[in-house]
N, C-alpha and C positions, 0 to 999 in steps of 0.2 A: 378146343379140338373138338369134331366133332367123327364118329367113325362114319363111315356110307357103304353102303350095299348098293349096288347099281348094275343094268346091263347096258354094255353100249355097243351096239352094231353086234348084238347076238354075243357077247362074252361079258360076264360078269365079271364086274372089279370091284373093286375095296378100297377105301382109301381113306386115309387120317387128313379131315382136312379144317383150316379156319373157320371162323363163324365167317368170315368176309369173303372167302374165293369162291369166286363169280366160274360156274359151270366151264366159261371160256377160258380160265385159268387155270382148271384144271383137266379140260382136254388138251390144250395146250403144251402146259407146262407138265403138265405129270404125268401126263397118258402119254403125249406126243404125236396125239393128233392135231396137227398142224391145218390140216385142209379147210380145218374150219378161222373163217378172219377176223382181225378185230379191224374196224375202221373207224367209228366214231367214239366206241366205248359209251354209249347214252344210249343206244335202242332206237336207234333213227335211221340208221343205215342199212341194215338186215345183215350187211356182212358175217354177223358171226350166227347164221339162222343154223338152228337145227331141229330135230325132231323130239318132243318130248309126250310119253305118252301118245304120239301120231299128230301131237299140234305143234304146228311151228312158233319157235320162241326165240327171242333175243336172250343168246346166249351170257351175252356181257351182265344184262339184268337180272340173271336168275340164280342165286346160291346154289351153291354147289351142296352144302347141307340138307336144302329142301329136297332132291334130289335122290334121295335115300330111296329106295325100292324102285326107280324110277326107268323105264325102257328109255332109253335115248338112241335116236340114230343119225349118225354124224355124213358127210358126203364121201369117209370113206368107206362106207357104209354101202353105198350103191354099188363099189367095186366089188363081184362077189365070182372068185375062184380065177380071177384076172379077165374077167367079164366086164366089157359097161355094160350100164344100165341103158333102156331105152331111151329118158332122159337125156343120157350125156351124151350117148349117138346123135340124136336129135338137135343137141346145141351146138356140137361139133358141125353135124351137116349143115345146119343152117345158117351159120356165119353170126351165131348169137354169141359167141366168144371171143373177146379181143384178149384186153389185158388180162384177164381171168381171174379177178378179184372178188369180183360179184357174183361169179357164178356159182361156187358150193350153197352161197345161200338162197340163192334162183332155186336149182336143183332142188334143196329142201322145201323150199315153198312149193312149188310146183310140184313136187313128189306126195307134199301132203293134202294140195288138191286134187291130184288125181285118184291118189286114195278114196276120196269120201265121193268125189266126181267125176267118172271115167268118161265122160263127154262132155265136156265144159265147152260154154260159149267162151266168146272172146269177153267180151265183160267178164264173167267170172274170171278168164286168167288176168286179166289184168288188175282187178280187186284184191285177189290171193299175191301177186307181186308187189303189190301198193306198199309194200313198207320194205322192197328190195329196190335201191338205187343202182344206177350204173349209171359211171358217165361216158361211156366209151360207145357204146352201139348203138344208143337208142332201145326201145323196145320193141317195134317192131319184129327184128329177127329174133328175141327171145318171143313173142307170147308166138310168132311161128312154130318155133321148136316145141315150144310145149301141145299147139295141137298138132304137130306133126304126132310128137310122140301118143298123143292121147289118140286122132284115126289108126296109130299101126298097135296098138295095142288093144284096139275095136277089131281090126280085120283078123287080127290073129287071134283070137278071143284066148278063151280061160287057160286051154290046153300051151299056148305057145309060149315060146321063154323071152324074156323081152330081156338075154345079153348078146353081144358078142364081142370077140377079142379085142382087149384094150390097145392099142395103138401106144409102141413106146414112146414112154416121158407123156404120157395123159391119165394116168391111173385116177386120180381126183378133180383135175381141171384147176389148174392157177398154180402158183409159185406157194413156196413153204414161207414166204416171208412172214 
């Protein structure tokens, strides 16, 4: 067993974890952050993408014990004080959500992209989400949503808020399964 301390969505968490426990298991089974989804379990689908120290990772492949001292951001961290993020709003408005299963991972990959490149080209957006699979929408609406969020952020400038109230039932996107 390993005792770890990490920051998840701005909250310090401590946990005693077995050596083989993944970050995904810690998030879902111990911390009840179920917005991060388990898809393939082998790092191929991107449903479990979270940000680890700002970089997107497939949490099914990262051992929880390796995250001691890390800063983790999950889809739940996108919602602040009941306000949807720019990306969450754009995904809804662009129709980039159907079943919602891939949405948390897509949004986290997009968040990492926009943090390092606030004005990405369509090619850069496509590259950033290449590790995230969607079987419902295709990718055109997803690329459009990310572009929309980037454009809105640019129009607002650094001083503007990227939050709006969350519609009932849309706090994290997707189901709790």
